Steps between C-alpha positions, in 0.01 A plus 500: 500500500473135387757305299399195297739212569344228285197415289372166380195328353304252713301241305232254616639201687292259291369488142192721459230541232622692200340678208295812445258614771236742377466798730155644567386852421554582868871419454547746214634769732652813338867547582557133587777589742580338834322611814684509835319233697685464827786633708587277796766584762645242737727557797818297532448142609762428766482126443763327290320571171709699251410729212604217268252268676222757469572561133500128421175443691328787317617383158411135565152583630444750218593231248245266657218754518547569129370151428136572600541865398670416172357796299736728698796318347378576149532804276255743341459531125292713266265324257268697272491798731435297816742405774517125560706279731754249375544237772858408419654458849773755432487595868491805726774743595671482841731788591741520793611840630675680787385827659793744474371727777671361809281711727175342385356215708171310491351718776526800265232343281259365764300824503473483124478820300504498118828670409713497188762294688259208536496459121853358519358190668247433222642310198457653155582429138583734213186510286673714238772248412344163587226384258161392633567133421797497741343665805500273808149517643613480864794696640648431844778693674672389820691789661741463792517794745806590706325392823465148364133548424343416167248651262306302241350716225250350255349628176246314282393563144150643542405358160520147641323541834331747734576583863290217644681243286836653591412476869426128461833441326695679775303317769566162342868574440543618861339185640707280272825671608411475871407134473834417340343399172284227654167675449316394184265736316251237390173565680208659316510825697870576459554352152480792253236485229639590157183454293450850360192406300298623801540848355471422129298749300173374352546718196370844414241617751354852482547701823193486722591806707730800497863397563639809671829322573597520132440873471751777567486645853368856537761771439555796727281794404694729269734221380457338160686180596666321793864536390578784741369304797681183392834683485483620858728323751345218702576417862409183688400472864370233737199622697433297812136497606407377847201281575328788682552729203350239269195462722453879507524515120243222464259687728548822306453320167205302640636168374618173653760452225855603586604538135209731422574724799874533432456539124242775548727677750798485262281627216390801704860570607619489138229747397595736783871475419440595135324822610294508185165649415191355667383420144806284426391149385669214684497119508693233687640188332590177679550135418288204609560126508215323318576145619188499717301750297416306184299185429627237506754613761868469422675260741729675752801303375462634145842628388475809282342845495141549616499872572300770325492877525197654663413869497242706681242724334626855447419751771622852580753622755221686672295182534782296654617787722196709598719727714775527234 
């Protein structure tokens, strides 16, 4: 569906700090692969701007934003069983592509649905042939559609930063590109904070409570492991919930928190869909940003990972779905 026409490396526009940056325990994410972080479609601009102009503006602004966000231009390395970051300014990958499907236009993607075809717009690398030390930590793909519209697909290395940090990078890059490179990221709020000692371990500390998040989830009754469930095909869907539906869920759940109401509803739906025994144990796992949940608080401009897994106490299908 998409043909790659060129690929290059974009490096910071100015000299940046170099050397080894120690990653925190929160950055030691299993898998270490890139996470799709954004898919942005733009209709054709009928002004005199050309695709060459757009490409140059994106590359120039990306080069400039890599100065304050210089860790993204580095490379990962493994030292004594830990993943660390070598700030060596080797740059990020920028891919140019053309959509081969002449019938596809930007309007086809406005009502976004997660399909296999969308994956063509997200840049990837071959983890099997490219060693860890050569992985670009930020991948960008600019795809031209037959209607003249554009798609910008972005993928970050999750080892380097979480979703909140990725959002700040994209926001800053967008503003820089729109302002023609005249905007300077130098104020305290927008300047990223790279001091990862905020999350340094204080050494061995015995657990003070039961950490359910590190335990295996409950298996289905009658199954000795989770392999059978893991091998089943997975489908993805976008479920749109209206404001009225949210308010009704909050009333039913007797909570003022939107997340609690929707999470509880999804939990009950999952239990019903599995059609298991009322005695089937069940939990729900989610992730939480701890920037504002620890003392001292982590500044909002901290660049890195500050997310942890959280898991509910175990209950039974019959408790979550009394009418199951």
